[in-house]
MDTraj code that builds the backbone (N, CA, C; nanometers):
import mdtraj as md
import numpy as np

residues = "MET SER LEU GLY GLU ILE THR THR LEU LEU ARG GLY ALA ILE LEU GLU VAL LEU LEU LEU SER SER PRO LEU LEU ILE THR ALA LEU VAL VAL GLY LEU VAL VAL ALA ILE LEU GLN ALA THR THR SER ILE GLN GLU GLN THR LEU SER PHE VAL PRO LYS ILE ILE ALA ILE LEU CYS VAL LEU ALA PHE LEU GLY THR TRP MET PHE SER SER LEU ARG GLU TYR THR LEU GLN LEU PHE GLN MET ILE PRO SER VAL ALA LYS".split()
xyz = np.array([
    [-1.1037, 2.3008, -2.3333],
    [-0.9940, 2.2204, -2.2854],
    [-0.9513, 2.1273, -2.3980],
    [-0.8238, 2.1318, -2.4286],
    [-0.7740, 2.0527, -2.5411],
    [-0.7400, 1.9101, -2.4965],
    [-0.7144, 1.8295, -2.5957],
    [-0.6806, 1.6899, -2.5690],
    [-0.5483, 1.6791, -2.4937],
    [-0.4544, 1.7665, -2.5242],
    [-0.3258, 1.7660, -2.4540],
    [-0.3404, 1.8001, -2.3064],
    [-0.4277, 1.8949, -2.2750],
    [-0.4500, 1.9307, -2.1346],
    [-0.5174, 1.8158, -2.0591],
    [-0.6109, 1.7493, -2.1235],
    [-0.6780, 1.6351, -2.0605],
    [-0.5777, 1.5225, -2.0358],
    [-0.4904, 1.4992, -2.1332],
    [-0.3886, 1.3956, -2.1180],
    [-0.2931, 1.4287, -2.0041],
    [-0.2538, 1.5554, -1.9950],
    [-0.1654, 1.5976, -1.8862],
    [-0.2346, 1.5832, -1.7513],
    [-0.3619, 1.6173, -1.7464],
    [-0.4385, 1.6048, -1.6223],
    [-0.4506, 1.4589, -1.5787],
    [-0.4807, 1.3702, -1.6717],
    [-0.4915, 1.2279, -1.6395],
    [-0.3569, 1.1683, -1.6012],
    [-0.2507, 1.2103, -1.6699],
    [-0.1168, 1.1623, -1.6359],
    [-0.0790, 1.2049, -1.4942],
    [-0.1117, 1.3284, -1.4588],
    [-0.0840, 1.3764, -1.3238],
    [-0.1625, 1.3001, -1.2188],
    [-0.2882, 1.2667, -1.2509],
    [-0.3709, 1.1917, -1.1559],
    [-0.3163, 1.0511, -1.1356],
    [-0.2785, 0.9856, -1.2433],
    [-0.2228, 0.8502, -1.2330],
    [-0.0908, 0.8520, -1.1571],
    [-0.0078, 0.9515, -1.1838],
    [0.1196, 0.9634, -1.1127],
    [0.0968, 0.9871, -0.9640],
    [-0.0001, 1.0690, -0.9312],
    [-0.0305, 1.0959, -0.7899],
    [-0.0795, 0.9699, -0.7193],
    [-0.1649, 0.8934, -0.7839],
    [-0.2141, 0.7683, -0.7249],
    [-0.0997, 0.6700, -0.7033],
    [-0.0128, 0.6571, -0.8033],
    [0.1016, 0.5668, -0.7890],
    [0.1967, 0.6134, -0.6801],
    [0.2182, 0.7431, -0.6717],
    [0.3086, 0.7985, -0.5718],
    [0.2549, 0.7786, -0.4308],
    [0.1252, 0.7940, -0.4122],
    [0.0662, 0.7798, -0.2796],
    [0.0473, 0.6340, -0.2379],
    [0.0219, 0.5466, -0.3328],
    [-0.0044, 0.4073, -0.2963],
    [0.1206, 0.3204, -0.2920],
    [0.2282, 0.3622, -0.3560],
    [0.3464, 0.2767, -0.3634],
    [0.4103, 0.2466, -0.2275],
    [0.4224, 0.3410, -0.1332],
    [0.4818, 0.3006, -0.0046],
    [0.4011, 0.1930, 0.0682],
    [0.2700, 0.2031, 0.0611],
    [0.1860, 0.1038, 0.1276],
    [0.1937, -0.0321, 0.0584],
    [0.1910, -0.0306, -0.0738],
    [0.1958, -0.1564, -0.1475],
    [0.3310, -0.2252, -0.1338],
    [0.4382, -0.1472, -0.1371],
    [0.5718, -0.2057, -0.1225],
    [0.5890, -0.2636, 0.0175],
    [0.5382, -0.1923, 0.1183],
    [0.5457, -0.2436, 0.2547],
    [0.4697, -0.3748, 0.2675],
    [0.3489, -0.3800, 0.2147],
    [0.2701, -0.5035, 0.2214],
    [0.3387, -0.6165, 0.1456],
    [0.4017, -0.5856, 0.0335],
    [0.4714, -0.6873, -0.0443],
    [0.5912, -0.7429, 0.0309],
    [0.6712, -0.6549, 0.0893],
    [0.7907, -0.7000, 0.1611],
    [0.7532, -0.7798, 0.2853],
    [0.6583, -0.7300, 0.3628],
    [0.6171, -0.8017, 0.4837],
    [0.5533, -0.9351, 0.4468],
    [0.4721, -0.9377, 0.3434],
    [0.4117, -1.0636, 0.2994],
    [0.5148, -1.1644, 0.2531],
    [0.6177, -1.1160, 0.1846],
    [0.7235, -1.2056, 0.1395],
    [0.8023, -1.2624, 0.2572],
    [0.8347, -1.1783, 0.3535],
    [0.9080, -1.2251, 0.4721],
    [0.8251, -1.3262, 0.5499],
    [0.6970, -1.2974, 0.5684],
    [0.6107, -1.3904, 0.6425],
    [0.5954, -1.5213, 0.5655],
    [0.5842, -1.5144, 0.4344],
    [0.5716, -1.6368, 0.3544],
    [0.6973, -1.7219, 0.3632],
    [0.8140, -1.6569, 0.3632],
    [0.9389, -1.7324, 0.3775],
    [0.9463, -1.7968, 0.5159],
    [0.9075, -1.7224, 0.6186],
    [0.9064, -1.7794, 0.7533],
    [0.8073, -1.8950, 0.7648],
    [0.6925, -1.8815, 0.7025],
    [0.5934, -1.9894, 0.7070],
    [0.6436, -2.1122, 0.6322],
    [0.7128, -2.0910, 0.5224],
    [0.7627, -2.2045, 0.4453],
    [0.8749, -2.2763, 0.5182],
    [0.9593, -2.2007, 0.5871],
    [1.0707, -2.2660, 0.6564],
    [1.0276, -2.3351, 0.7847],
    [0.9245, -2.2841, 0.8498],
    [0.8807, -2.3446, 0.9758],
    [0.7593, -2.4349, 0.9601],
    [0.7054, -2.4451, 0.8414],
    [0.5867, -2.5265, 0.8107],
    [0.4656, -2.4853, 0.8926],
    [0.4567, -2.3576, 0.9271],
    [0.3385, -2.3051, 0.9955],
    [0.2458, -2.2484, 0.8889],
    [0.1255, -2.2994, 0.8804],
    [0.0312, -2.2538, 0.7793],
    [-0.0888, -2.1860, 0.8428],
    [-0.0642, -2.0905, 0.9272],
    [-0.1698, -2.0145, 0.9938],
    [-0.2086, -1.8958, 0.9057],
    [-0.3370, -1.8803, 0.8752],
    [-0.3831, -1.7743, 0.7861],
    [-0.3664, -1.6358, 0.8464],
    [-0.3941, -1.6222, 0.9748],
    [-0.3847, -1.4897, 1.0362],
    [-0.2412, -1.4433, 1.0498],
    [-0.1475, -1.5341, 1.0436],
    [-0.0066, -1.4975, 1.0548],
    [0.0379, -1.4113, 0.9377],
    [-0.0272, -1.4214, 0.8247],
    [0.0121, -1.3385, 0.7107],
    [-0.0572, -1.2022, 0.7109],
    [-0.1739, -1.1923, 0.7714],
    [-0.2480, -1.0661, 0.7669],
    [-0.2105, -0.9690, 0.8781],
    [-0.1924, -1.0177, 0.9971],
    [-0.1664, -0.9296, 1.1113],
    [-0.0370, -0.8496, 1.0943],
    [0.0755, -0.9107, 1.0561],
    [0.1961, -0.8297, 1.0361],
    [0.1822, -0.7269, 0.9239],
    [0.1093, -0.7629, 0.8187],
    [0.0869, -0.6673, 0.7098],
    [0.0080, -0.5465, 0.7586],
    [-0.0960, -0.5705, 0.8343],
    [-0.1787, -0.4612, 0.8849],
    [-0.0980, -0.3718, 0.9772],
    [-0.0193, -0.4326, 1.0649],
    [0.0627, -0.3536, 1.1568],
    [0.1661, -0.2719, 1.0805],
    [0.2306, -0.3331, 0.9816],
    [0.3314, -0.2611, 0.9033],
    [0.2690, -0.1470, 0.8227],
    [0.1523, -0.1697, 0.7650],
    [0.0859, -0.0646, 0.6873],
    [0.0425, 0.0497, 0.7775],
    [-0.0065, 0.0181, 0.8963],
    [-0.0425, 0.1246, 0.9907],
    [0.0796, 0.2054, 1.0336],
    [0.1926, 0.1388, 1.0515],
    [0.3160, 0.2109, 1.0864],
    [0.3606, 0.3025, 0.9721],
    [0.3509, 0.2539, 0.8494],
    [0.3877, 0.3374, 0.7343],
    [0.2922, 0.4549, 0.7218],
    [0.1640, 0.4320, 0.7445],
    [0.0670, 0.5418, 0.7416],
    [0.0958, 0.6447, 0.8500],
    [0.1343, 0.5982, 0.9687],
    [0.1671, 0.6916, 1.0762],
    [0.2927, 0.7709, 1.0437],
    [0.3865, 0.7069, 0.9782],
    [0.5136, 0.7724, 0.9461],
    [0.5019, 0.8649, 0.8251],
    [0.4326, 0.8202, 0.7199],
    [0.4243, 0.8971, 0.5949],
    [0.2892, 0.9650, 0.5728],
    [0.2004, 0.9579, 0.6708],
    [0.0666, 1.0133, 0.6531],
    [0.0649, 1.1619, 0.6264],
    [0.1495, 1.2363, 0.6947],
    [0.1516, 1.3819, 0.6736],
    [0.2008, 1.4154, 0.5335],
    [0.3026, 1.3420, 0.4866],
    [0.3515, 1.3663, 0.3505],
    [0.2450, 1.3303, 0.2471],
    [0.1764, 1.2188, 0.2690],
    [0.0732, 1.1769, 0.1748],
    [-0.0412, 1.2779, 0.1711],
    [-0.0811, 1.3256, 0.2882],
    [-0.1896, 1.4231, 0.2939],
    [-0.1495, 1.5543, 0.2286],
    [-0.0285, 1.6010, 0.2524],
    [0.0138, 1.7281, 0.1928],
    [0.0284, 1.7153, 0.0416],
    [0.0748, 1.6012, -0.0053],
    [0.0860, 1.5802, -0.1496],
    [-0.0520, 1.5790, -0.2151],
    [-0.1470, 1.5100, -0.1538],
    [-0.2828, 1.5067, -0.2062],
    [-0.3484, 1.6439, -0.1986],
    [-0.3190, 1.7181, -0.0930],
    [-0.3727, 1.8537, -0.0781],
    [-0.3204, 1.9454, -0.1881],
    [-0.1910, 1.9388, -0.2168],
    [-0.1331, 2.0225, -0.3227],
    [-0.1922, 1.9879, -0.4587],
    [-0.2109, 1.8599, -0.4853],
    [-0.2698, 1.8197, -0.6131],
    [-0.4144, 1.8679, -0.6237],
    [-0.4897, 1.8579, -0.5158],
    [-0.6283, 1.9041, -0.5159],
    [-0.6357, 2.0547, -0.5349],
    [-0.5460, 2.1282, -0.4706],
    [-0.5435, 2.2735, -0.4901],
    [-0.5102, 2.3094, -0.6337],
    [-0.4188, 2.2360, -0.6961],
    [-0.3889, 2.2593, -0.8375],
    [-0.5118, 2.2356, -0.9245],
    [-0.5871, 2.1304, -0.8935],
    [-0.7080, 2.1028, -0.9703],
    [-0.8118, 2.2136, -0.9538],
    [-0.8295, 2.2610, -0.8303],
    [-0.9262, 2.3686, -0.8063],
    [-0.8835, 2.4970, -0.8725],
    [-0.7540, 2.5228, -0.8798],
    [-0.7062, 2.6432, -0.9467],
    [-0.7241, 2.6364, -1.0971],
    [-0.7349, 2.5152, -1.1507],
    [-0.7551, 2.4980, -1.2952],
    [-0.9009, 2.5149, -1.3367],
    [-0.9931, 2.5140, -1.2423],
    [-1.1363, 2.5192, -1.2758],
    [-1.1742, 2.6430, -1.3562],
    [-1.1302, 2.7638, -1.3205],
    [-1.1693, 2.8795, -1.4020],
    [-1.1189, 2.8734, -1.5462],
    [-0.9991, 2.8198, -1.5667],
    [-0.9478, 2.8116, -1.7034],
    [-1.0217, 2.7036, -1.7841],
    [-1.0728, 2.6025, -1.7181],
    [-1.1467, 2.4975, -1.7878],
    [-1.2868, 2.5467, -1.8252],
    [-1.3441, 2.6326, -1.7414],
    [-1.4807, 2.6805, -1.7639],
    [-1.4909, 2.7731, -1.8853],
    [-1.3802, 2.8307, -1.9250],
    [-1.3853, 2.9242, -2.0401],
    [-1.3955, 2.8554, -2.1713],
])
top = md.Topology()
chain = top.add_chain()
for i, resn in enumerate(residues, 1):
    res = top.add_residue(resn, chain, resSeq=i)
    for name in ("N", "CA", "C"):
        top.add_atom(name, md.element.get_by_symbol(name[0]), res)
traj = md.Trajectory(xyz[None], top)
């Protein structure tokens, strides 16, 4: 296995991680920002108020995009398994 193939493999892995984690992270960021703005305007400083909406929003995104995330991860894993014989040579 050459250095170029290893670089391509690592680039694909990093891209897959970013692709799968970005919807969840963006959702948590947006919900956290909205809750922080609401807390600042109403002067409510309750700690659980920031976590509960984030958890609910992330669970909703997982329910909505879970099948796509699983199929994307499955395709990447199948590509990796198909590469095993060529790497063993």
